[in-house]
N, C-alpha and C positions, 0 to 999 in steps of 0.2 A: 592548577599551573601557575597561579600568581597574576594572571591577567584576566580581564573581564570581558563581557559581552560574548556574542557568538563568535567562536574561533573556529574558522573553516578552513580545512586543507583541501583544496580542490585541484585535482590534476586534470589536465586537458586530455591526456592520453592515458595509457595503461600506467598504473603506479610503479612499474619497474624503473629503477633508477639508471639503468644503463640503455643506451640507444646506439645504433650503428650509423656511422657517417654516410653509408650508401643509402640510407633512407632519407637523408636530408637535402634540402635544396641547397646547392653550392653558393657560397657568399659571392656577391659581385665584386670582383677585384680587377678592374680595368687595368690598373698599372702593373699588376703582378707582384706588388710589394706593399705590405702594410707596415709602416714606419714603427708603430708601437708594439706590433705582435712579438717580435724577438725580445724586446725588453721586458714585456709582460711575463713571458714564459721564463726568462732568466731570473726575474725577480721571485717568481713563485717557487722555482727550484731552490733558491737561496733561503726561502721561508719554509723549506721542507715539504713541500707539495710534490710528491713524485707522481704516483698514478692513482692517488686517492680521488674520490669523487668530489665534486663541487656543487655547492648550492649557492647560486649568485643571487644577492639581494638587489632588486632593481625597482626603483621608484617610478621611472619614466623620465627622469631628467637626462640631460647629456652625459653626466659622469657615469652613472650607473648603466645606462644603455650602451656606452662605449665599452664598459667592463663586460657586459654580457655578450656583445658582439665578438670581442677579443677572445672571451672564453670559448665561444662557439667555434671560432676559426681554429683555435688551438686544438679543440677535441677532433676537428676534422683531419688534422695532421697527425695527432696521437690520441686515439680513442680513450676515453674515460667517462665515468658517469657524470652527467651534467643535468641539473634541474635549475629552475628559477623560482623566485618567490617574490611577491609584492605585498607589502603591509599597508592595509587600508585603515587610516584613522578617522576618516569621514570628517576632515576639518574643512575642505573645500568642495563645492559641487563638482567642479571639473576634474577632481581626482579620480572619478569613476571613469571617465572617457580616457584619461591617461592610463589607467590599469588595463582597460580594454585594448588600447593600443599595444601594450607590452604583450598582452595574451595573443592577440592576433599575429604579432611578430613571431612569437614562440611557436604557435600552432603551425605557421608555415614552414617551420624548420624542425618540427617534430620534438620540440624540447618540452618536457613536462613542466607546467607552470602551476604554482600554487598561489592562492590568496589567503591572507589572514585578515580578518575583520576584527578591529578592536574599537572599544568605545572612545570617544574624544578624550584625550588625556587632560588631567587637572593642570599639569605644567610640563615643561620640556623634559625634566628629569624623570618623571613617571612614564611619559611617552617613550623615552629611551630604554627604560627598564622592561616595559611591556614588548617593545619591538625586539629586544635581545631574546626575551623568553619565548617569543614566537619563533624566531629563527632557530633557536635551539630545539624546540619541539619538532619542528618540521625536519630538521637536519637529522634528528635522532630517529624519527619515524621512517625516514628514507634511507638510513644508513649512509649518510653523506658526512664525512668527518671534517670537511673544511667549507666554511661559509665565507664567500668573498664579498667584500664591501668596497665601494668606489670612492672612499675619501682620497683626496689628492693633496698636493703640497699647499694649496691655498687654504684648505680647511685646516691643515696642520698649523700653518701660521696663525689662523684665528684661535686655535686652542691654545697655543703658546701665549699669545697676547692676553687671553682670558685668564690664563693661569698666572700670568705676571701681575695683573691688576688685583687678583685676589690674594697676592702675597705667597704663592706656592713655592716650594722648594725645588731642588734639582729634578725630582721626579716628575713634577707637574711641568716644569719648563722643558722637559724632553718631549712633551706633547703626547699625541696618541701613539700607542704601540702597533707596530705592523703585525704582530702576532700575539694573540692572547687567548686563553682558554675560556670557553663557556661552560665547562663541565661535561661529564658523560663522554669524554674523549673527543669532543668537538672543539674545533679552534676557529677563531675569527682570523682571517688574513686580509691585510690591506696592502696590495701590490703597488699602489700608485702614490703613496705618501711623499715621494721625492719627485713626483711628475706634476708640472704646472697644469692646473685645470684647463687652461686654453687648449692644451694638446689633446685633451679628451674631447673637448667641444669640437675641435678641428676634425677629429676622427669621426665623431657623430655626424658632422655636416657633410663631409666627403663621402661617407657610406650611406648618406641619406636615410639615417635611422629616424623613426618617427618619434622623436623626443619632444618633451614639453618643458618650458621654463616655468619654475614656480615663483609667482610674483613676490611671495614673502621672503625669498632669498635676498632681496635688495631693500627690505623694509628697514628704514633707519630706527624704528621704534623697538626692534630686536637688537640684542647685543651683537650677534654675528653680522646682522645687516648693517648696523652702525660701523663696524669694523671695515666691511666691504666697501661701503659707500663713502665714508668720511676719514677714517683713520689710516687704512691701507695706502690710499693716494697720497696723503701727507707724508707718511713715512717713506714712501718711495721718492718723494721730492727731496727728503732729508738725505736719503741715502739710497741710491738706485740699486736694486737687487738685494735690499735688506730682507725681504721675506725669505728668499732662498738661502740667505746667510743664516736665518734663524733655524731653517729646516736642516741645513748642513750642520749645525751645531748640536744637533740632536744626540748623536753618539757621545759627544763629550758630556753632555747633561746626564745621560744614562749612566755612564761610568762613574761619574761623581755621585749620582744618586745611589748606586749600588754600594760604593765605598762608604758613604755616610751611613746608609742603612745598616751595613755590617758593624760599624763602630757603634752606632746608637743601640743596636740589639744587645751588644756586649754591656754597654753601660746600663741599659734598662734593667738588667737582671740583678744589679747591685742595689742595696739599701743604704750603704755607708755614704753619709753625706760627704765625707773627705774625698771619696772617689769621684763623686759628682763635681765637687769643686775644682778638681784638677783638669776637668773637661772644658773645652771652649763653649762659649754661650750657644753657638749654633749646634754643637753636638748635644748639649744638655736639652735643647729645645726639640731636637729630632728624637732623643730618647724619651722625653715626656710624651710626645705624640705616640709612641708605642705603648707607653704605660696607661695613657688616657686617650684612646682613639676617639675621633670626632670632636675633640675639644679645639676650638679655634685659638690661633696664636695669641690674640689679644687676652684670652683668658689664661693661657699657659705662661705668658712672658712674666707676670708678677712672681709666679713661683720660680721660674727659671733664674731670675734676678736674686730672689731671696735665698736661694741655695748658696750662692756665692758671698752673701754678706756675712757680718760678724755677729748677728743676733743669735742668741742661744735659746730664747724663749720658745716653747711650742707654738706653732701656727698652723692654721688650716686654711686650704685653698680649694675652692670649688672647681670641679672638672666635670665633664660630661658623664651624667649618671652617678656621681658620687662626690667624694672629698678625697684630697691627699694631705697628710700631715707631715709637716717638716719639723723635727726636733734638733737638738744640738748635734746629735750624732747620726740620725737616720732620716731617710725619705721614705715614708710609709704609705702604702695604698696604690691605687685608689680603693676606698671603701664605699659600699653602697649606702645610701641615706634613705 
């Protein structure tokens, strides 16, 4: 499957992915109104989730616990398959207690709960890959086409800022997608990308959900922790509400990224140097990324500039996994070396 260690899918009840609201403990709703519930359901309808089953990824933090609670309440109003999953990376001793709190909460409401145990990852990127592979495996096994994640607007701001400092283009500056495919007909849905994280915490506290805060979230030694504790507060002093302004700019960045990609795709199909010379520098760079994926900007920029110069002698430029050759008339490659 691409991830290691013992991978266990343990359901607390029968493995049937559909349960009936009549068998569940009713949520405690003293006010008769849950402010986030209507927005949650409306957002998922816009994301294309009609009556399909949900697999909710819940770590035990306030965001994902609020997501699970809202999904549960929604199913009470309009029955659909619902299950929960917790991925255990074994990075912190207290993580097991947090997982058990999720399990007990699910058990009280008749929600099938799965755990996936993975080896401690080498780095955040490998942890993310293993986590998505685990989510896909359980969703496929349980015939649940939609995996719900609790990323919210503050997470989105962090993603955009990280993309900015690494020199990303419009696609990266659009941040996380609210809908993307995992393969096998399974899609990840993020209904809270325009919702401030504080609203999810407020919901978790008001409903007395047994959530836990992960200390590492505020660790200034990590990139995201540094943004949360140091950079975001300073940016808000510079311009109040700048975080939500970044989030609201997402649709513009998406449209710009799609337009750039379409033009770059057409340019990348040409070998004639003259055609490349007529394109803007930004478009040439985007097209070179399509010809030589995974090559950093710093490596592609000399080639990008050379295309537009007046030299006619053949030149070679190293790219990821090979070389590209520039002659007086053509841009050739990449070729493997």
